[in-house]
VEXDOFI-396499 format. One record per residue: residue number from 0; residue in one letter; x, y negated, z of N, C-alpha, C in turn. Coordinates in nm, 2 decimals. Atoms other than C-alpha are relative to their C-alpha. Layout:
<sites>
+-----+---+--------+--------+--------+--------+--------+--------+--------+--------+--------+
!   k ! r !    npx !    npy !    npz !   capx !   capy !   capz !    cpx !    cpy !    cpz !
+-----+---+--------+--------+--------+--------+--------+--------+--------+--------+--------+
! NUM ! A !      X !      Y !      Z !      X !      Y !      Z !      X !      Y !      Z !
...
+-----+---+--------+--------+--------+--------+--------+--------+--------+--------+--------+
</sites>
This chain:
<sites>
+-----+---+--------+--------+--------+--------+--------+--------+--------+--------+--------+
!   k ! r !    npx !    npy !    npz !   capx !   capy !   capz !    cpx !    cpy !    cpz !
+-----+---+--------+--------+--------+--------+--------+--------+--------+--------+--------+
!   0 ! X !   0.01 !   0.14 !  -0.02 !   6.83 ! -10.10 !  10.49 !  -0.15 !  -0.03 !   0.00 !
!   1 ! X !   0.14 !   0.04 !  -0.01 !   6.50 ! -10.24 !  10.61 !  -0.01 !  -0.15 !  -0.01 !
!   2 ! X !   0.02 !   0.14 !   0.01 !   6.38 ! -10.58 !  10.50 !  -0.16 !  -0.02 !   0.00 !
!   3 ! X !   0.14 !   0.03 !  -0.01 !   6.04 ! -10.72 !  10.60 !  -0.09 !   0.12 !   0.02 !
!   4 ! X !   0.08 !  -0.12 !  -0.03 !   5.93 ! -10.38 !  10.73 !   0.00 !   0.11 !  -0.11 !
!   5 ! X !  -0.01 !  -0.09 !   0.11 !   6.02 ! -10.20 !  10.41 !   0.14 !   0.05 !  -0.02 !
!   6 ! X !  -0.13 !  -0.06 !   0.03 !   6.31 !  -9.96 !  10.33 !   0.03 !  -0.04 !  -0.14 !
!   7 ! X !  -0.04 !   0.04 !   0.13 !   6.50 ! -10.12 !  10.04 !   0.12 !   0.07 !  -0.05 !
!   8 ! X !  -0.12 !  -0.07 !   0.04 !   6.82 !  -9.91 !  10.04 !   0.03 !   0.10 !   0.11 !
!   9 ! X !  -0.05 !  -0.10 !  -0.09 !   6.95 !  -9.59 !  10.20 !   0.11 !   0.08 !  -0.06 !
!  10 ! X !  -0.11 !  -0.09 !   0.05 !   7.24 !  -9.35 !  10.18 !  -0.03 !   0.14 !   0.05 !
!  11 ! X !   0.01 !  -0.14 !  -0.04 !   7.23 !  -8.97 !  10.19 !   0.12 !   0.04 !   0.07 !
!  12 ! X !  -0.11 !  -0.04 !  -0.09 !   7.43 !  -8.84 !  10.47 !  -0.05 !   0.12 !   0.08 !
!  13 ! X !   0.05 !  -0.10 !  -0.09 !   7.42 !  -8.53 !  10.68 !   0.09 !   0.00 !   0.13 !
!  14 ! X !  -0.07 !  -0.01 !  -0.13 !   7.53 !  -8.47 !  11.04 !   0.04 !  -0.13 !   0.06 !
!  15 ! X !  -0.03 !   0.12 !  -0.06 !   7.52 !  -8.83 !  11.14 !  -0.02 !   0.01 !   0.15 !
!  16 ! X !   0.01 !  -0.01 !  -0.15 !   7.58 !  -8.88 !  11.51 !   0.00 !  -0.14 !   0.07 !
!  17 ! X !   0.00 !   0.14 !  -0.06 !   7.61 !  -9.26 !  11.56 !  -0.01 !  -0.10 !  -0.12 !
!  18 ! X !   0.00 !   0.10 !   0.10 !   7.54 !  -9.58 !  11.37 !   0.02 !  -0.14 !   0.07 !
!  19 ! X !  -0.02 !   0.13 !  -0.05 !   7.66 !  -9.94 !  11.43 !  -0.02 !  -0.10 !  -0.11 !
!  20 ! X !   0.02 !   0.11 !   0.09 !   7.55 ! -10.26 !  11.26 !   0.06 !  -0.13 !   0.05 !
!  21 ! X !  -0.06 !   0.12 !  -0.04 !   7.75 ! -10.58 !  11.27 !  -0.10 !  -0.10 !   0.04 !
!  22 ! X !   0.10 !   0.10 !  -0.04 !   7.58 ! -10.88 !  11.44 !  -0.05 !  -0.08 !  -0.12 !
!  23 ! X !   0.05 !   0.08 !   0.11 !   7.56 ! -11.06 !  11.10 !  -0.08 !   0.09 !  -0.10 !
!  24 ! X !   0.07 !  -0.09 !   0.09 !   7.40 ! -10.74 !  10.94 !   0.07 !   0.04 !  -0.13 !
!  25 ! X !  -0.07 !  -0.02 !   0.13 !   7.66 ! -10.72 !  10.66 !   0.09 !   0.12 !   0.00 !
!  26 ! X !  -0.09 !  -0.12 !  -0.01 !   7.86 ! -10.42 !  10.78 !  -0.08 !   0.11 !   0.08 !
!  27 ! X !   0.06 !  -0.12 !  -0.06 !   7.72 ! -10.07 !  10.87 !   0.11 !   0.10 !   0.02 !
!  28 ! X !  -0.10 !  -0.11 !  -0.03 !   7.94 !  -9.80 !  11.03 !  -0.08 !   0.12 !   0.04 !
!  29 ! X !   0.07 !  -0.13 !  -0.03 !   7.81 !  -9.44 !  11.03 !   0.10 !   0.10 !   0.05 !
!  30 ! X !  -0.08 !  -0.10 !  -0.05 !   7.97 !  -9.18 !  11.25 !  -0.06 !   0.14 !  -0.02 !
!  31 ! X !   0.05 !  -0.14 !   0.04 !   7.95 !  -8.81 !  11.17 !   0.05 !   0.10 !   0.10 !
!  32 ! X !  -0.04 !  -0.11 !  -0.08 !   7.98 !  -8.48 !  11.35 !   0.13 !   0.06 !  -0.05 !
!  33 ! X !  -0.12 !  -0.05 !   0.06 !   8.27 !  -8.40 !  11.12 !   0.12 !  -0.09 !   0.04 !
!  34 ! X !  -0.11 !   0.09 !  -0.05 !   8.48 !  -8.67 !  11.31 !   0.03 !  -0.12 !  -0.09 !
!  35 ! X !  -0.03 !   0.11 !   0.09 !   8.47 !  -8.92 !  11.03 !  -0.10 !  -0.12 !   0.02 !
!  36 ! X !   0.08 !   0.12 !   0.00 !   8.35 !  -9.28 !  11.02 !  -0.01 !  -0.05 !  -0.14 !
!  37 ! X !   0.01 !   0.05 !   0.14 !   8.21 !  -9.42 !  10.70 !  -0.05 !  -0.15 !   0.02 !
!  38 ! X !   0.03 !   0.14 !  -0.01 !   8.21 !  -9.80 !  10.67 !  -0.07 !  -0.05 !  -0.13 !
!  39 ! X !   0.08 !   0.06 !   0.12 !   7.95 !  -9.97 !  10.43 !  -0.01 !  -0.15 !   0.02 !
!  40 ! X !   0.04 !   0.15 !   0.00 !   7.90 ! -10.33 !  10.33 !  -0.14 !  -0.01 !  -0.06 !
!  41 ! X !   0.13 !   0.02 !   0.05 !   7.56 ! -10.46 !  10.26 !   0.01 !  -0.12 !  -0.10 !
!  42 ! X !   0.00 !   0.10 !   0.10 !   7.55 ! -10.64 !   9.93 !  -0.13 !  -0.01 !  -0.07 !
!  43 ! X !   0.14 !   0.02 !   0.04 !   7.21 ! -10.78 !   9.85 !  -0.08 !   0.11 !   0.08 !
!  44 ! X !   0.08 !  -0.11 !  -0.06 !   6.98 ! -10.48 !   9.92 !   0.07 !   0.14 !  -0.01 !
!  45 ! X !  -0.07 !  -0.12 !   0.02 !   7.25 ! -10.22 !   9.85 !   0.11 !   0.02 !   0.10 !
!  46 ! X !  -0.12 !  -0.03 !  -0.08 !   7.49 ! -10.04 !  10.08 !   0.11 !   0.06 !  -0.09 !
!  47 ! X !  -0.11 !  -0.04 !   0.08 !   7.83 ! -10.00 !   9.93 !   0.11 !   0.06 !   0.09 !
!  48 ! X !  -0.10 !  -0.07 !  -0.09 !   8.08 !  -9.75 !  10.08 !   0.13 !  -0.07 !  -0.02 !
!  49 ! X !  -0.13 !   0.07 !   0.00 !   8.41 !  -9.93 !  10.17 !   0.11 !   0.09 !   0.04 !
!  50 ! X !  -0.10 !  -0.08 !  -0.05 !   8.61 !  -9.68 !  10.37 !  -0.05 !   0.12 !   0.07 !
!  51 ! X !   0.03 !  -0.11 !  -0.08 !   8.61 !  -9.34 !  10.52 !   0.12 !   0.01 !   0.10 !
!  52 ! X !  -0.11 !   0.00 !  -0.10 !   8.82 !  -9.33 !  10.85 !  -0.01 !   0.13 !   0.07 !
!  53 ! X !   0.00 !  -0.14 !  -0.06 !   8.93 !  -9.00 !  11.00 !   0.10 !   0.01 !   0.11 !
!  54 ! X !  -0.09 !  -0.01 !  -0.11 !   9.13 !  -9.08 !  11.31 !  -0.05 !   0.07 !   0.12 !
!  55 ! X !   0.06 !  -0.07 !  -0.12 !   8.89 !  -8.91 !  11.56 !   0.03 !   0.15 !  -0.01 !
!  56 ! X !  -0.02 !  -0.15 !  -0.01 !   8.94 !  -8.55 !  11.67 !  -0.13 !   0.07 !   0.06 !
!  57 ! X !   0.13 !  -0.05 !  -0.04 !   8.58 !  -8.51 !  11.79 !  -0.11 !  -0.07 !  -0.07 !
!  58 ! X !   0.12 !   0.06 !   0.06 !   8.23 !  -8.58 !  11.67 !  -0.02 !  -0.14 !   0.06 !
!  59 ! X !   0.02 !   0.14 !  -0.04 !   8.15 !  -8.96 !  11.68 !  -0.12 !   0.00 !   0.09 !
!  60 ! X !   0.11 !   0.00 !  -0.10 !   7.93 !  -9.03 !  11.98 !  -0.05 !  -0.15 !   0.02 !
!  61 ! X !   0.05 !   0.14 !  -0.02 !   7.91 !  -9.42 !  11.98 !   0.08 !  -0.09 !  -0.08 !
!  62 ! X !  -0.06 !   0.11 !   0.07 !   7.98 !  -9.72 !  11.77 !  -0.06 !  -0.13 !   0.05 !
!  63 ! X !   0.05 !   0.13 !  -0.05 !   7.95 ! -10.08 !  11.90 !   0.09 !  -0.11 !  -0.05 !
!  64 ! X !  -0.07 !   0.12 !   0.04 !   8.04 ! -10.42 !  11.76 !   0.01 !  -0.10 !   0.11 !
!  65 ! X !  -0.01 !   0.11 !  -0.09 !   8.17 ! -10.71 !  11.95 !  -0.10 !  -0.11 !  -0.03 !
!  66 ! X !   0.10 !   0.10 !   0.03 !   7.93 ! -11.01 !  11.98 !   0.03 !  -0.08 !  -0.12 !
!  67 ! X !  -0.03 !   0.08 !   0.12 !   8.12 ! -11.21 !  11.72 !   0.03 !   0.08 !  -0.12 !
!  68 ! X !  -0.02 !  -0.09 !   0.12 !   8.16 ! -10.91 !  11.48 !   0.14 !   0.01 !  -0.04 !
!  69 ! X !  -0.14 !  -0.01 !   0.05 !   8.54 ! -10.94 !  11.46 !   0.06 !   0.13 !   0.03 !
!  70 ! X !  -0.05 !  -0.13 !  -0.04 !   8.60 ! -10.61 !  11.63 !  -0.12 !   0.10 !   0.02 !
!  71 ! X !   0.09 !  -0.10 !  -0.04 !   8.42 ! -10.28 !  11.67 !   0.07 !   0.12 !   0.06 !
!  72 ! X !  -0.06 !  -0.11 !  -0.07 !   8.48 !  -9.97 !  11.87 !  -0.08 !   0.13 !  -0.03 !
!  73 ! X !   0.06 !  -0.13 !   0.03 !   8.41 !  -9.60 !  11.81 !   0.05 !   0.10 !   0.11 !
!  74 ! X !  -0.04 !  -0.10 !  -0.10 !   8.41 !  -9.32 !  12.06 !  -0.04 !   0.14 !  -0.05 !
!  75 ! X !   0.03 !  -0.14 !   0.04 !   8.41 !  -8.94 !  12.02 !  -0.02 !   0.09 !   0.12 !
!  76 ! X !   0.04 !  -0.10 !  -0.10 !   8.31 !  -8.63 !  12.21 !   0.13 !   0.05 !   0.08 !
!  77 ! X !  -0.12 !  -0.04 !  -0.07 !   8.68 !  -8.57 !  12.31 !   0.04 !  -0.12 !   0.09 !
!  78 ! X !  -0.02 !   0.12 !  -0.09 !   8.66 !  -8.90 !  12.51 !   0.11 !  -0.10 !  -0.05 !
!  79 ! X !  -0.09 !   0.10 !   0.06 !   8.88 !  -9.10 !  12.27 !  -0.08 !  -0.12 !  -0.05 !
!  80 ! X !   0.06 !   0.13 !   0.05 !   8.80 !  -9.46 !  12.19 !   0.10 !  -0.07 !  -0.09 !
!  81 ! X !  -0.09 !   0.08 !   0.09 !   8.94 !  -9.66 !  11.90 !  -0.07 !  -0.14 !  -0.02 !
!  82 ! X !   0.04 !   0.14 !   0.03 !   8.91 ! -10.04 !  11.85 !   0.05 !  -0.03 !  -0.14 !
!  83 ! X !  -0.03 !   0.03 !   0.14 !   8.90 ! -10.16 !  11.49 !  -0.02 !  -0.15 !  -0.02 !
!  84 ! X !   0.04 !   0.13 !   0.05 !   8.92 ! -10.50 !  11.33 !  -0.11 !   0.01 !  -0.10 !
!  85 ! X !   0.12 !  -0.01 !   0.08 !   8.61 ! -10.58 !  11.13 !   0.03 !   0.06 !  -0.14 !
!  86 ! X !  -0.03 !  -0.04 !   0.14 !   8.78 ! -10.52 !  10.79 !   0.12 !   0.09 !  -0.01 !
!  87 ! X !  -0.12 !  -0.08 !   0.00 !   9.07 ! -10.30 !  10.90 !  -0.03 !   0.15 !  -0.03 !
!  88 ! X !   0.01 !  -0.14 !   0.03 !   9.14 !  -9.94 !  10.80 !   0.08 !   0.08 !   0.11 !
!  89 ! X !  -0.07 !  -0.07 !  -0.10 !   9.36 !  -9.86 !  11.10 !  -0.04 !  -0.05 !   0.14 !
!  90 ! X !   0.03 !   0.05 !  -0.13 !   9.28 !  -9.88 !  11.47 !   0.10 !  -0.09 !   0.06 !
!  91 ! X !  -0.09 !   0.09 !  -0.06 !   9.43 ! -10.15 !  11.68 !   0.09 !   0.07 !   0.10 !
+-----+---+--------+--------+--------+--------+--------+--------+--------+--------+--------+
</sites>
């Protein structure tokens, strides 16, 4: 997490392949080469892990939020796309 040009919080992760940040900056989704999505919430200056989602069958290639932040989508290298509600644990 960067505030005023300074890193104030980070998470250790390996094999990240995509990152998405909600329009309000309060949710961060990290996609990995192991086919998993990790959802974090930003609380103050700390990232708190909320969910690990494992519906994909290929490495995560893209994560994108809708303009209003209510939905987000993830895509993988097997050409599968899932649409998620902002606070959901299952794809729509």
